[in-house]
Every structure is written in C-alpha cells, then in structure tokens.
N, C-alpha and C positions, 0 to 999 in steps of 0.2 A: 515586533516580537515581545512576548512577555512570558515569564515562567508560569506554567500551569499550576493549578492548586493540587495539593496532595490528595490521593485517593486511598490512603491507608498507611500502615506502619512503614512499609518499605520505601514507597515514593516520598513519604514525609521525611524519613531519615536522610534520604539522598538530598532533598531540597535543603535540609538543615545543614548538611555537610557542604554543599555547594555555596551556601551563604557565608561560609567562613573563609578566612585567609588560608590558601593552600599550605602555608608554612605551619599551620596549627596541627600538631601531631596527634591530637585526640581522634579517636575513631568511634563515632556514635552509631555506626551502621549495624543493623541486625545481622545475625549469622545464618548458617545453613538451616537450622531448625525453623526459623521464621519463614524462610522461603518454602521449605517443604510443607509447611502448614497452609500455605496460600494456594489459591487456584492459579495454575500456570497460564490460563487464558483470562484471568480475572483483571479487574480494573487496576488493582494495586501493582501487580507484577508487570502488566503491559505498559503502564505509565512509567514505572521505574526503568524498564528497558528502554523505552523511548527517550527518557532523560539521559541515560548513559550514552545512547547512540547519537543523540543530537550534538554531543561534544565533538564528534568526528565530522559533522557537517558544518553548520554555520554557528555552532555554539549556542549557549543560552544567555539571554540578556542579564547583565549584572554578574555573570559567573566567569571567573578567571579561566582562560584557556589552559592554565597549568593543570586543571583537573582532568584533562583529557587522558593523560597517562598516569594519573595518581594511583598507586597500588591499592589504596582503600576502595576507590570506586571500581577498579578493575576486578578486585576480589568479589565484590558483590555482583558485578555484572556477570562474572563467570558462573556463579551459583544460579543466578536467574536464567542464564542461557541454558545451563544444563537441565533445569527443570522444564523449560519451554521445549527444548529439543527432545527430551524424553517423552513428553506428552505427544509431540508431533509424530515421533516414530511409532508410538502405540496407536495413534488414530489415523495415520496415513501410511498403511503398510505397502510394501512393494512386492513384486513377484511376476507381473505380467511381462516385463521386459521393456526396454527403452522404446523400441520401434512401435510396440503395441500402444503404449501410453501416448506417444506423440501422434499416432494415427487417430486416437480417440479425441485429441485436442482439436483436430481440424474436421471432425465429423459432426456436423450440425444436426440436432434432433429435428424431427418434423415439427413445424411451427406450432401445431396444436398441442404438442406434448412438451414443449419447452417451458422452462420456468427460470426466472432470474430478474434482477433489477432492470436490465436494459429492455427486456420484453415488457415488463410492467410499465415502465416509463413510456415506451413507444405507444402502447395501446390504451393505458388507463391513467397514467400519472398526471398529477396536478402541477401547476407552476411551483407551488411550495415544495412538493416532493422533488422536483427537478433541482431546485436550489439546494435542498438537503443533500442530494446525491453529490452535487458539486463540492459541497463542504466536506463530506466524507473523503472523497477522492483527492482533495487538496493536500492532505497530509503527505501523500506520495507524489502527486503530480507536480507540486511546486519544487520538487527536486528530481524530477524524472530523469532517468539515465545515470544519475550520480552513483547509486549503489552498485550498478552493474559495471561501472568504470573500474572498480576495485579488481575485477577479474583480469584486466588487461595485462599487468605485469606477471600474472600467474599462468598465462596461456602462451603457446608457441604456434608457429606455422599458420595453417589455414584457420584454426580456431581463433587465434589472435587477430588475424587480418579480417575475418568475417565479423567478429565482435566490433572491431574498430569501425568497420564500414557502416554498421547499423548505428553505432553510437555517434558517428559523424552526422548522420541525418538527425538523430535525436537532439544533438546540440546545434542544430540550425544550419549545418553544412557551411559553417564559417560566417553566418549572418546572425548577429545578436537578436534581431527582430523575429527570427524564425526558430530560435531555441524553444523546444517544446514546453519547458517550464514557463517561459515568457508567454507562449500562446495560451497556456492554461490560466495564467494571471489575467490575460485579456478576457478569457471566457468568464472568469469570476466577476470582473467589473461589468461585463455585459449582462450578467444575471443580478446585478445590484448587490454583490457580495464584496467583502473586504479581501483584497488580494495579497495582504501582507503574509509573509512566510510564517507559519506556525500560529496564525491568528486564531484558528478554530480548534486547537488541540483540546481546550477545555470542553468543547461542545461534542466531541466525538467519543463513542464508547470504546471499550477495550477491543471489541471485534474489529474495529477500524484500525486502531493502533497496531494490532497484530499483523495486518497486511503489510505495513511498512517495516515493522520490526523483523519480520521474516527475512526480507531481502538484506537488511543490515546485518543480521546474524550470519547469513550465508556469505555476504560480501567481506566481512571483517576477518574471516578465518580462511587462510589458505587451504587448510584441510577440508573445507567445505566448498572448494571451487567447482567441483562437479555439481553440487546442489545448486549453486548460483547459476550455472549454465542451464540446468533444468528449469529453474525459475524464469530465467531470461527467455527460454524457448516457450514456456507456457504463456507469458504475456504477449509475445510477438505472434504466436500462432492463433491465439483467441481474440486478438485485438480487432482485426478487420470486420468480422460480422457483428461484434458487439458495438463497435464504433458506428457502423451503418445504422443499427437500430437507434442509437443515441442521436444521430443526425436527424432521423425521422421524428424522434421525440422533441428535439429542439425546434424543428420546423413546425410541428403540430401545435406546440405551445407558444409560438411566436417569439422565440429567442432571437437575439440580434445576430449579425453576421460573424462577430468574433467568437461567439459561443458555438455556432455551427461550424466555423472554420476549424476549430481544434479537432473535432471528431472526424470531419471530412478529410483532414490531413492524414489521420491515422488509417482511414479506409484504404487509401491508395498506397501510402508508404509502407504500411505493415504487411500488405499483401506481398510485396517484393521481399520484405524482411523475412517473412515466414520461410520461404525457400532457402534463403541465404543462411538462416539460423540452423535449419535442419541439416542442410548439406555440409556447410563449412564449419559452423561453430560446434554443434553437437558431433557431427561426423568427424571433424578434424580433431576434436578433443579425444574421442574414443579411438581414433587411429593411433594417436600418440600415447594415450593412457587408457587402454581397454579396461583396466581394473576399476575405473571410475564409473562404469555403466550403472551400478546400483545407486551411486550417489546422484547421477543425473536423473534416474527414475524417481528417486525420493524427492529431488527438487521439484519435479512435476507434481507428484501426488501431494506433497506438503502444501504447495501453492494452491492446488485445487481445494484441499481441505480448508485452508484458512480463508480463501476467497468465498467458498461455499458457505462457511459459517457466518461471514460478514453479510452475504446476500440474504441468508435466511433471517438474520436478525433484523435487517432493514425491512424486508417484505412482511415479516410478522407484525411489525409496528404499523406499517402503512395499511395493511389489510384490516387491522383493528382500529383504524382511524386515529392513530397516534403519530406523533413525531418520532422519527428514528434517532434523533439527536438527544443529548443529555440536557440541552437547554434550547429554548426557541430562538429563531432567527429574527432579529430586529423587532421583537415584540409580537411576532406573528404566531398564532396558535398557542399551545401550551407545551411544557416539557413532556417528555415521554411518560413519566410517571403520573402526570395529571390528566392524560387522555385527550390532548388536543390533536388537531389534524395537521398542523404545520403548514397549511395552505394559506397563501396570501389573500387578504380580502380583495375581491375583484380581480383575482388572478386571471391571466390571459389563457385562453384555450380550455380551461376547466378540466376536462378529462372525465371519462365515464365512471371512474371509480372501479374498485376490484369487483 
C-alpha cells in the first residue's frame, strides 16, 4: 500500500494532517465553505472521503492509527458525508416502494436493449479493457463483505441471521483460501495485475471511488442501517447475471482459471443469496422496523445511481477509444486524457470493438 496523491485542497489538507503526529494540536483542515464549493462527486471530495474511510479498514501506510477517531478528521469527514448524501438524495429519489425497486433489480432487460460494462466486455471488450475493469473493481473487491459486516450488530432476528449466513459465504465459509477478497486477488494476478490492497487507488477516477465510499458511508452510521441493507440487497440481487456475463468475457478473451473462478463462484452463490437477502435480511428488517422502508429503498436507488454513473464513465471512455483509468496500466496505451486505447499490445481475444 501507498498513500495516494492529493487531487485538490481537501484531500491535500487531509494528507498533510495525516503526515503529522496525532498529538499536534494544529488543525490545517478546510471548513464547510470549501466543501460546499467542491463537487460532491468530484475527484477531491471522493478521494478525501476514501482517505477518511480507509482509516477504519486497514489504515493508510505511514499514518498513525490514532487518526481513526481524531476529532479533526471526523469533523471534516462529517461535512464531506453531508455533501455527498445530500447530492445522492437529490439524484436518487425514492417513491416506488421497496418491493417495486427490488423486483426491478431482478428483472433483466432484453439482451438487445441492455447496456453496461459487463455486456460490453462480454461482446466487444479487449484484453486491456478487461484488465481496466478489474482495476476499477479492486477498490471494493479486495475488501468484499467488510463494509456490510458493520450491519451485523445493528440488526436482530431473521435480518441478522440472514446477513451473517451470506457473509459467512463471502468470507470463505471458514476457509481462508475461499475468502472472496482472496479470490479476487487471485483474479488480479491471473490478469497480470498487482493484487496489493489499495495499489490502484491513484489510477481510478472519482466515479470508482464513489462506489466504495457509498457502502462505507452507509456502514459507518447506525442511522443508515436501512440504507446499508438496501445496498447489500442491490449487490446480491444483481450479481448472478452480471457475473455470468463476465465469465463469458473472461473465457472469450482467454483469461486463466483463477480469473474465471471468481465470477463463476458468484453466479452460483449469489443466486442463493438473492432469495435469502430478500426474504430474511430485507423482510426481517422491515418486520422488526417497518419505519426503515424508505431507507432501504434509498439504499437501492443510491446504489443504482452511483453504479450507473461509474459504468457510464467507463463505457464513454472505451467507446471513444480511451482508457477509463487516470493512468495507463504497465505502460499500455495512454492515459484517459491522452486518448489511448488501454489495450495490451498483442492482447488475447482482441474483441470486435464498440
């Protein structure tokens, strides 16, 4: 791991703070006006949130663990979260009801009308684009299931039991070699990528960081436990068909067995999880706390909004013949702003292009 480079005033101030001794009483952090002036989905805000949240996971290299609960960092994090959450509530409105939005999650559009990264990779993606996609998803997948584990002490009855049952599978059912984060690290090595936790944070844009920040936001606040359950349900309900498409993409492009295995595992496991989540986790929570129905629905709509924004950003770059990353992989192609393709020379399988 390494600390990423700053992307603006907010993330730069945080990195400066974290470079100091926690006993240093000075507070160099910007206040609410600086956050209000920034784009809540932008590079600076999303990296600043990512830095704050990583203190609650594996920490940041060279940064004291004492910063995790330091009031200065928490004050800035609270203002950043407020701006992010306000933007999400404006952009991902609710009103259809929990049952309706959950039903939409499991309703696949006709293949010819579908659009998304997994469809593109299945049908057209290049080897370089497949590797880029793995880099984007590594920000979350290398800690898969960790954010949702925060919900366990906040749930009771069927909701708690159902969540733990799914998490047990995500954490390898007692086998370290089957932990899903470990399987994703295997996938990355199979694709010739670095599997170190946090290695590619500097390479991914704000739209990618937001997908991880969303679940950390929901997970760290008990008041947002319903939103976290909605997020959890969204991932589990949409995983099987998306994973099936990515298995086909891996096979078409000649990826190795470890890369195929990760998504093949999710095709079978998450098909079972979908029913368990809808019946026990969501159903159990709303039987115990029916007043959280709007929060569960918002968890679904916010997740769809953030994931959709990420996918649109990636597909726009690929269809324009650019890399979707902020910097190229292993010298392949050119950075997004330079207009390269991001495809490896002599890449396997080629792909037909958009």
